[in-house]
C-alpha positions as protocol buffer text, in pm:
chain_id: "A"
residue {
  index: 1
  type: MET
  ca { x: -808 y: 726 z: 884 }
}
residue {
  index: 2
  type: ILE
  ca { x: -858 y: 799 z: 498 }
}
residue {
  index: 3
  type: GLU
  ca { x: -1170 y: 984 z: 352 }
}
residue {
  index: 4
  type: PHE
  ca { x: -1232 y: 1104 z: -9 }
}
residue {
  index: 5
  type: GLN
  ca { x: -1509 y: 1360 z: -16 }
}
residue {
  index: 6
  type: ASN
  ca { x: -1638 y: 1442 z: -380 }
}
residue {
  index: 7
  type: VAL
  ca { x: -1281 y: 1419 z: -498 }
}
residue {
  index: 8
  type: SER
  ca { x: -1188 y: 1495 z: -859 }
}
residue {
  index: 9
  type: LYS
  ca { x: -837 y: 1515 z: -1020 }
}
residue {
  index: 10
  type: THR
  ca { x: -753 y: 1670 z: -1366 }
}
residue {
  index: 11
  type: TYR
  ca { x: -428 y: 1707 z: -1470 }
}
residue {
  index: 12
  type: ALA
  ca { x: -284 y: 2012 z: -1666 }
}
residue {
  index: 13
  type: ASN
  ca { x: -309 y: 1829 z: -2007 }
}
residue {
  index: 14
  type: GLY
  ca { x: -685 y: 1774 z: -1949 }
}
residue {
  index: 15
  type: THR
  ca { x: -673 y: 1410 z: -1835 }
}
residue {
  index: 16
  type: LYS
  ca { x: -949 y: 1348 z: -1582 }
}
residue {
  index: 17
  type: ALA
  ca { x: -777 y: 1094 z: -1345 }
}
residue {
  index: 18
  type: LEU
  ca { x: -1063 y: 1073 z: -1085 }
}
residue {
  index: 19
  type: LYS
  ca { x: -1419 y: 1178 z: -1087 }
}
residue {
  index: 20
  type: ASN
  ca { x: -1625 y: 1273 z: -784 }
}
residue {
  index: 21
  type: VAL
  ca { x: -1475 y: 994 z: -553 }
}
residue {
  index: 22
  type: ASN
  ca { x: -1633 y: 923 z: -235 }
}
residue {
  index: 23
  type: LEU
  ca { x: -1469 y: 671 z: -12 }
}
residue {
  index: 24
  type: LYS
  ca { x: -1383 y: 613 z: 324 }
}
residue {
  index: 25
  type: VAL
  ca { x: -1109 y: 365 z: 481 }
}
residue {
  index: 26
  type: GLU
  ca { x: -1137 y: 299 z: 866 }
}
residue {
  index: 27
  type: LYS
  ca { x: -845 y: 242 z: 1083 }
}
residue {
  index: 28
  type: GLY
  ca { x: -731 y: -122 z: 1086 }
}
residue {
  index: 29
  type: GLU
  ca { x: -894 y: -217 z: 746 }
}
residue {
  index: 30
  type: PHE
  ca { x: -719 y: -413 z: 480 }
}
residue {
  index: 31
  type: VAL
  ca { x: -835 y: -299 z: 129 }
}
residue {
  index: 32
  type: PHE
  ca { x: -762 y: -415 z: -216 }
}
residue {
  index: 33
  type: ILE
  ca { x: -772 y: -155 z: -487 }
}
residue {
  index: 34
  type: VAL
  ca { x: -817 y: -304 z: -831 }
}
residue {
  index: 35
  type: GLY
  ca { x: -872 y: -172 z: -1182 }
}
residue {
  index: 36
  type: SER
  ca { x: -713 y: -177 z: -1530 }
}
residue {
  index: 37
  type: SER
  ca { x: -410 y: 35 z: -1621 }
}
residue {
  index: 38
  type: GLY
  ca { x: -504 y: 399 z: -1635 }
}
residue {
  index: 39
  type: ALA
  ca { x: -815 y: 358 z: -1434 }
}
residue {
  index: 40
  type: GLY
  ca { x: -697 y: 613 z: -1186 }
}
residue {
  index: 41
  type: LYS
  ca { x: -538 y: 397 z: -907 }
}
residue {
  index: 42
  type: SER
  ca { x: -200 y: 562 z: -908 }
}
residue {
  index: 43
  type: THR
  ca { x: -365 y: 912 z: -879 }
}
residue {
  index: 44
  type: PHE
  ca { x: -557 y: 777 z: -593 }
}
residue {
  index: 45
  type: LEU
  ca { x: -250 y: 681 z: -399 }
}
residue {
  index: 46
  type: LYS
  ca { x: -63 y: 1008 z: -488 }
}
residue {
  index: 47
  type: LEU
  ca { x: -345 y: 1213 z: -343 }
}
residue {
  index: 48
  type: ILE
  ca { x: -324 y: 1008 z: -23 }
}
residue {
  index: 49
  type: MET
  ca { x: 52 y: 1050 z: -1 }
}
residue {
  index: 50
  type: GLY
  ca { x: 35 y: 1411 z: -80 }
}
residue {
  index: 51
  type: GLU
  ca { x: 224 y: 1388 z: -415 }
}
residue {
  index: 52
  type: GLU
  ca { x: -79 y: 1537 z: -600 }
}
residue {
  index: 53
  type: LYS
  ca { x: -349 y: 1771 z: -469 }
}
residue {
  index: 54
  type: ALA
  ca { x: -715 y: 1715 z: -560 }
}
residue {
  index: 55
  type: SER
  ca { x: -871 y: 1967 z: -834 }
}
residue {
  index: 56
  type: SER
  ca { x: -1194 y: 1976 z: -624 }
}
residue {
  index: 57
  type: GLY
  ca { x: -1328 y: 1804 z: -310 }
}
residue {
  index: 58
  type: GLU
  ca { x: -1132 y: 1706 z: 1 }
}
residue {
  index: 59
  type: VAL
  ca { x: -895 y: 1431 z: 84 }
}
residue {
  index: 60
  type: ILE
  ca { x: -849 y: 1364 z: 459 }
}
residue {
  index: 61
  type: VAL
  ca { x: -577 y: 1157 z: 617 }
}
residue {
  index: 62
  type: ASN
  ca { x: -550 y: 1094 z: 992 }
}
residue {
  index: 63
  type: GLY
  ca { x: -784 y: 1374 z: 1042 }
}
residue {
  index: 64
  type: ARG
  ca { x: -598 y: 1621 z: 827 }
}
residue {
  index: 65
  type: LYS
  ca { x: -737 y: 1796 z: 538 }
}
residue {
  index: 66
  type: LEU
  ca { x: -467 y: 1766 z: 278 }
}
residue {
  index: 67
  type: SER
  ca { x: -596 y: 2085 z: 74 }
}
residue {
  index: 68
  type: ARG
  ca { x: -470 y: 2286 z: 392 }
}
residue {
  index: 69
  type: LEU
  ca { x: -140 y: 2102 z: 414 }
}
residue {
  index: 70
  type: ARG
  ca { x: 171 y: 2305 z: 338 }
}
residue {
  index: 71
  type: ASN
  ca { x: 439 y: 2165 z: 130 }
}
residue {
  index: 72
  type: ARG
  ca { x: 680 y: 2161 z: 418 }
}
residue {
  index: 73
  type: ASP
  ca { x: 435 y: 1941 z: 634 }
}
residue {
  index: 74
  type: ILE
  ca { x: 405 y: 1663 z: 358 }
}
residue {
  index: 75
  type: PRO
  ca { x: 720 y: 1480 z: 483 }
}
residue {
  index: 76
  type: TYR
  ca { x: 569 y: 1462 z: 829 }
}
residue {
  index: 77
  type: LEU
  ca { x: 243 y: 1321 z: 673 }
}
residue {
  index: 78
  type: ARG
  ca { x: 428 y: 1041 z: 497 }
}
residue {
  index: 79
  type: ARG
  ca { x: 595 y: 950 z: 815 }
}
residue {
  index: 80
  type: THR
  ca { x: 259 y: 806 z: 915 }
}
residue {
  index: 81
  type: MET
  ca { x: 287 y: 574 z: 620 }
}
residue {
  index: 82
  type: GLY
  ca { x: 498 y: 281 z: 502 }
}
residue {
  index: 83
  type: ILE
  ca { x: 525 y: 254 z: 116 }
}
residue {
  index: 84
  type: VAL
  ca { x: 585 y: -63 z: -55 }
}
residue {
  index: 85
  type: PHE
  ca { x: 691 y: -43 z: -428 }
}
residue {
  index: 86
  type: GLN
  ca { x: 656 y: -282 z: -711 }
}
residue {
  index: 87
  type: ASP
  ca { x: 1021 y: -225 z: -803 }
}
residue {
  index: 88
  type: PHE
  ca { x: 1168 y: -257 z: -464 }
}
residue {
  index: 89
  type: ARG
  ca { x: 1374 y: 61 z: -452 }
}
residue {
  index: 90
  type: LEU
  ca { x: 1643 y: -92 z: -254 }
}
residue {
  index: 91
  type: ILE
  ca { x: 1992 y: 72 z: -235 }
}
residue {
  index: 92
  type: ASP
  ca { x: 2234 y: -172 z: -412 }
}
residue {
  index: 93
  type: SER
  ca { x: 2536 y: -81 z: -217 }
}
residue {
  index: 94
  type: MET
  ca { x: 2356 y: -129 z: 123 }
}
residue {
  index: 95
  type: THR
  ca { x: 2320 y: -462 z: 308 }
}
residue {
  index: 96
  type: VAL
  ca { x: 1966 y: -575 z: 407 }
}
residue {
  index: 97
  type: TYR
  ca { x: 2023 y: -435 z: 751 }
}
residue {
  index: 98
  type: GLU
  ca { x: 2143 y: -80 z: 618 }
}
residue {
  index: 99
  type: ASN
  ca { x: 1862 y: -56 z: 381 }
}
residue {
  index: 100
  type: VAL
  ca { x: 1612 y: -90 z: 658 }
}
residue {
  index: 101
  type: ALA
  ca { x: 1819 y: 109 z: 899 }
}
residue {
  index: 102
  type: PHE
  ca { x: 1846 y: 386 z: 664 }
}
residue {
  index: 103
  type: ALA
  ca { x: 1462 y: 448 z: 674 }
}
residue {
  index: 104
  type: MET
  ca { x: 1519 y: 503 z: 1054 }
}
residue {
  index: 105
  type: HIS
  ca { x: 1819 y: 726 z: 1005 }
}
residue {
  index: 106
  type: VAL
  ca { x: 1599 y: 951 z: 776 }
}
residue {
  index: 107
  type: VAL
  ca { x: 1369 y: 1036 z: 1048 }
}
residue {
  index: 108
  type: GLY
  ca { x: 1625 y: 1094 z: 1309 }
}
residue {
  index: 109
  type: ALA
  ca { x: 1591 y: 774 z: 1515 }
}
residue {
  index: 110
  type: PRO
  ca { x: 1871 y: 736 z: 1758 }
}
residue {
  index: 111
  type: PRO
  ca { x: 2130 y: 465 z: 1704 }
}
residue {
  index: 112
  type: ARG
  ca { x: 2035 y: 272 z: 2005 }
}
residue {
  index: 113
  type: GLU
  ca { x: 1677 y: 240 z: 1879 }
}
residue {
  index: 114
  type: ILE
  ca { x: 1785 y: 156 z: 1537 }
}
residue {
  index: 115
  type: ARG
  ca { x: 1995 y: -147 z: 1664 }
}
residue {
  index: 116
  type: LYS
  ca { x: 1703 y: -264 z: 1867 }
}
residue {
  index: 117
  type: ARG
  ca { x: 1429 y: -212 z: 1612 }
}
residue {
  index: 118
  type: VAL
  ca { x: 1586 y: -329 z: 1275 }
}
residue {
  index: 119
  type: PRO
  ca { x: 1661 y: -685 z: 1381 }
}
residue {
  index: 120
  type: TYR
  ca { x: 1302 y: -726 z: 1523 }
}
residue {
  index: 121
  type: ILE
  ca { x: 1145 y: -612 z: 1190 }
}
residue {
  index: 122
  type: LEU
  ca { x: 1375 y: -835 z: 993 }
}
residue {
  index: 123
  type: GLY
  ca { x: 1277 y: -1129 z: 1206 }
}
residue {
  index: 124
  type: LEU
  ca { x: 899 y: -1032 z: 1158 }
}
residue {
  index: 125
  type: VAL
  ca { x: 952 y: -1061 z: 773 }
}
residue {
  index: 126
  type: GLY
  ca { x: 1174 y: -1380 z: 787 }
}
residue {
  index: 127
  type: LEU
  ca { x: 1491 y: -1218 z: 704 }
}
residue {
  index: 128
  type: GLN
  ca { x: 1695 y: -1250 z: 1025 }
}
residue {
  index: 129
  type: ASN
  ca { x: 1949 y: -1454 z: 861 }
}
residue {
  index: 130
  type: LYS
  ca { x: 1980 y: -1228 z: 542 }
}
residue {
  index: 131
  type: SER
  ca { x: 2077 y: -918 z: 734 }
}
residue {
  index: 132
  type: LYS
  ca { x: 2446 y: -889 z: 595 }
}
residue {
  index: 133
  type: CYS
  ca { x: 2324 y: -982 z: 234 }
}
residue {
  index: 134
  type: LEU
  ca { x: 2323 y: -721 z: -47 }
}
residue {
  index: 135
  type: PRO
  ca { x: 2002 y: -695 z: -261 }
}
residue {
  index: 136
  type: ALA
  ca { x: 2184 y: -857 z: -561 }
}
residue {
  index: 137
  type: GLU
  ca { x: 2225 y: -1180 z: -339 }
}
residue {
  index: 138
  type: LEU
  ca { x: 1844 y: -1214 z: -270 }
}
residue {
  index: 139
  type: SER
  ca { x: 1557 y: -1341 z: -480 }
}
residue {
  index: 140
  type: GLY
  ca { x: 1273 y: -1120 z: -583 }
}
residue {
  index: 141
  type: GLY
  ca { x: 1056 y: -1227 z: -302 }
}
residue {
  index: 142
  type: GLU
  ca { x: 1332 y: -1156 z: -52 }
}
residue {
  index: 143
  type: ARG
  ca { x: 1384 y: -817 z: -180 }
}
residue {
  index: 144
  type: GLN
  ca { x: 1013 y: -742 z: -159 }
}
residue {
  index: 145
  type: ARG
  ca { x: 1030 y: -842 z: 213 }
}
residue {
  index: 146
  type: VAL
  ca { x: 1318 y: -598 z: 266 }
}
residue {
  index: 147
  type: GLY
  ca { x: 1091 y: -333 z: 101 }
}
residue {
  index: 148
  type: LEU
  ca { x: 808 y: -438 z: 347 }
}
residue {
  index: 149
  type: ALA
  ca { x: 1058 y: -446 z: 649 }
}
residue {
  index: 150
  type: ARG
  ca { x: 1165 y: -88 z: 541 }
}
residue {
  index: 151
  type: ALA
  ca { x: 799 y: 26 z: 527 }
}
residue {
  index: 152
  type: LEU
  ca { x: 733 y: -116 z: 871 }
}
residue {
  index: 153
  type: VAL
  ca { x: 1043 y: -16 z: 1059 }
}
residue {
  index: 154
  type: ASN
  ca { x: 906 y: 341 z: 1163 }
}
residue {
  index: 155
  type: ASN
  ca { x: 587 y: 180 z: 1280 }
}
residue {
  index: 156
  type: PRO
  ca { x: 339 y: 354 z: 1044 }
}
residue {
  index: 157
  type: SER
  ca { x: -29 y: 363 z: 1095 }
}
residue {
  index: 158
  type: MET
  ca { x: -86 y: 253 z: 739 }
}
residue {
  index: 159
  type: ILE
  ca { x: 96 y: 56 z: 471 }
}
residue {
  index: 160
  type: ILE
  ca { x: 44 y: 166 z: 115 }
}
residue {
  index: 161
  type: ALA
  ca { x: 145 y: -119 z: -129 }
}
residue {
  index: 162
  type: ASP
  ca { x: 170 y: -36 z: -478 }
}
residue {
  index: 163
  type: GLU
  ca { x: 155 y: -362 z: -687 }
}
residue {
  index: 164
  type: PRO
  ca { x: 384 y: -527 z: -427 }
}
residue {
  index: 165
  type: THR
  ca { x: 372 y: -864 z: -601 }
}
residue {
  index: 166
  type: GLY
  ca { x: 422 y: -746 z: -968 }
}
residue {
  index: 167
  type: ASN
  ca { x: 793 y: -828 z: -985 }
}
residue {
  index: 168
  type: ILE
  ca { x: 800 y: -1149 z: -794 }
}
residue {
  index: 169
  type: ASP
  ca { x: 718 y: -1515 z: -878 }
}
residue {
  index: 170
  type: PRO
  ca { x: 348 y: -1573 z: -850 }
}
residue {
  index: 171
  type: ALA
  ca { x: 392 y: -1849 z: -580 }
}
residue {
  index: 172
  type: LEU
  ca { x: 554 y: -1595 z: -349 }
}
residue {
  index: 173
  type: SER
  ca { x: 285 y: -1340 z: -401 }
}
residue {
  index: 174
  type: PHE
  ca { x: 75 y: -1518 z: -148 }
}
residue {
  index: 175
  type: GLU
  ca { x: 341 y: -1503 z: 96 }
}
residue {
  index: 176
  type: ILE
  ca { x: 376 y: -1125 z: 71 }
}
residue {
  index: 177
  type: VAL
  ca { x: 4 y: -1074 z: 110 }
}
residue {
  index: 178
  type: ASP
  ca { x: 16 y: -1326 z: 414 }
}
residue {
  index: 179
  type: LEU
  ca { x: 279 y: -1091 z: 562 }
}
residue {
  index: 180
  type: LEU
  ca { x: 59 y: -789 z: 504 }
}
residue {
  index: 181
  type: SER
  ca { x: -232 y: -978 z: 650 }
}
residue {
  index: 182
  type: GLU
  ca { x: -18 y: -1049 z: 969 }
}
residue {
  index: 183
  type: ILE
  ca { x: 59 y: -692 z: 983 }
}
residue {
  index: 184
  type: ASN
  ca { x: -288 y: -597 z: 945 }
}
residue {
  index: 185
  type: ARG
  ca { x: -401 y: -822 z: 1239 }
}
residue {
  index: 186
  type: ARG
  ca { x: -156 y: -621 z: 1454 }
}
residue {
  index: 187
  type: GLY
  ca { x: -355 y: -306 z: 1383 }
}
residue {
  index: 188
  type: THR
  ca { x: -201 y: -138 z: 1068 }
}
residue {
  index: 189
  type: THR
  ca { x: -424 y: -15 z: 795 }
}
residue {
  index: 190
  type: ILE
  ca { x: -332 y: -184 z: 456 }
}
residue {
  index: 191
  type: LEU
  ca { x: -416 y: -43 z: 106 }
}
residue {
  index: 192
  type: MET
  ca { x: -291 y: -261 z: -151 }
}
residue {
  index: 193
  type: VAL
  ca { x: -321 y: -201 z: -534 }
}
residue {
  index: 194
  type: THR
  ca { x: -315 y: -514 z: -739 }
}
residue {
  index: 195
  type: HIS
  ca { x: -380 y: -658 z: -1081 }
}
residue {
  index: 196
  type: GLU
  ca { x: -366 y: -1022 z: -945 }
}
residue {
  index: 197
  type: HIS
  ca { x: -725 y: -1143 z: -902 }
}
residue {
  index: 198
  type: ASN
  ca { x: -601 y: -1492 z: -764 }
}
residue {
  index: 199
  type: LEU
  ca { x: -501 y: -1292 z: -456 }
}
residue {
  index: 200
  type: VAL
  ca { x: -837 y: -1102 z: -428 }
}
residue {
  index: 201
  type: LYS
  ca { x: -1007 y: -1444 z: -451 }
}
residue {
  index: 202
  type: HIS
  ca { x: -789 y: -1582 z: -189 }
}
residue {
  index: 203
  type: PHE
  ca { x: -816 y: -1344 z: 75 }
}
residue {
  index: 204
  type: HIS
  ca { x: -1119 y: -1215 z: 250 }
}
residue {
  index: 205
  type: ARG
  ca { x: -1077 y: -838 z: 230 }
}
residue {
  index: 206
  type: ARG
  ca { x: -1264 y: -535 z: 107 }
}
residue {
  index: 207
  type: VAL
  ca { x: -1226 y: -466 z: -269 }
}
residue {
  index: 208
  type: VAL
  ca { x: -1261 y: -126 z: -422 }
}
residue {
  index: 209
  type: GLN
  ca { x: -1267 y: -120 z: -805 }
}
residue {
  index: 210
  type: ILE
  ca { x: -1171 y: 206 z: -980 }
}
residue {
  index: 211
  type: HIS
  ca { x: -1262 y: 222 z: -1342 }
}
residue {
  index: 212
  type: GLY
  ca { x: -1239 y: 552 z: -1562 }
}
residue {
  index: 213
  type: GLY
  ca { x: -1160 y: 754 z: -1253 }
}
residue {
  index: 214
  type: GLU
  ca { x: -1468 y: 635 z: -1068 }
}
residue {
  index: 215
  type: VAL
  ca { x: -1526 y: 395 z: -792 }
}
residue {
  index: 216
  type: VAL
  ca { x: -1761 y: 145 z: -957 }
}
residue {
  index: 217
  type: ALA
  ca { x: -1748 y: -131 z: -694 }
}
residue {
  index: 218
  type: ASP
  ca { x: -1680 y: -147 z: -322 }
}
residue {
  index: 219
  type: THR
  ca { x: -1747 y: -474 z: -183 }
}
residue {
  index: 220
  type: ILE
  ca { x: -1656 y: -708 z: 108 }
}
residue {
  index: 221
  type: ARG
  ca { x: -1592 y: -1078 z: 52 }
}
residue {
  index: 222
  type: LYS
  ca { x: -1797 y: -1298 z: 304 }
}
residue {
  index: 223
  type: THR
  ca { x: -1581 y: -1554 z: 495 }
}
residue {
  index: 224
  type: ALA
  ca { x: -1783 y: -1868 z: 475 }
}
residue {
  index: 225
  type: GLY
  ca { x: -1655 y: -2015 z: 130 }
}
residue {
  index: 226
  type: LYS
  ca { x: -1802 y: -1739 z: -86 }
}
residue {
  index: 227
  type: THR
  ca { x: -1660 y: -1640 z: -418 }
}
residue {
  index: 228
  type: PRO
  ca { x: -1465 y: -1300 z: -404 }
}
residue {
  index: 229
  type: ALA
  ca { x: -1613 y: -962 z: -420 }
}
residue {
  index: 230
  type: GLY
  ca { x: -1552 y: -712 z: -688 }
}
residue {
  index: 231
  type: LEU
  ca { x: -1488 y: -686 z: -1052 }
}
residue {
  index: 232
  type: ASP
  ca { x: -1204 y: -791 z: -1283 }
}
residue {
  index: 233
  type: ASP
  ca { x: -1014 y: -556 z: -1510 }
}
residue {
  index: 234
  type: LYS
  ca { x: -1277 y: -613 z: -1786 }
}
residue {
  index: 235
  type: GLY
  ca { x: -1555 y: -522 z: -1573 }
}
residue {
  index: 236
  type: GLU
  ca { x: -1669 y: -883 z: -1516 }
}
residue {
  index: 237
  type: ASP
  ca { x: -1817 y: -965 z: -1178 }
}
residue {
  index: 238
  type: LEU
  ca { x: -1579 y: -1167 z: -961 }
}
residue {
  index: 239
  type: SER
  ca { x: -1844 y: -1258 z: -702 }
}
residue {
  index: 240
  type: ASP
  ca { x: -2179 y: -1421 z: -647 }
}
residue {
  index: 241
  type: GLU
  ca { x: -2263 y: -1245 z: -332 }
}
residue {
  index: 242
  type: THR
  ca { x: -2126 y: -930 z: -168 }
}
residue {
  index: 243
  type: VAL
  ca { x: -2231 y: -752 z: 175 }
}
């Protein structure tokens, strides 16, 4: 699904964002990406989405080597992904229904398919009764669920969630990750960047930590009452046992 082979990224100003990263994410995995600000997480995501190209090494997504991908093919790559942003990025003048439907219009979906698919997805994220509301009429958690619905509506093979709980009430963060977990159980690969270690502690998922542009931990939490795997932003161990 996603593979980094000796990937490094150095920006024009000399910043070395990633250094010789080797990582593989299989189809159907749920992976938390953790690390302090500036660790390289955003660059990691940008390489997967084709927003940036590696300075060296190879990024492979869905069997395609991105170094060989032409600029005109990048939008087609992104159609295989659903992106969930920290700041929601909803269109304020559109209703909930229209925000989600717009994602289907962009890829040329026929109106009949849109009318069938959008209500189904809104029901999946618990917003079937909010379809006529504007974003300003919603809570932060509801707005993020609209963002999640928009990411899901074109049936992507993977969801990339970039700090999806960063702008909502902490109590609602678990609801968002519960939704992502349910989507993952249906077969969708999930990559989620987060600073919230309470979420990492709660959910039994693979944890990849990036620090100084390098992968410094890649661990899986056991399911039998173990403490979570991985390290915190200060490099402190968050788990007693990993596999």
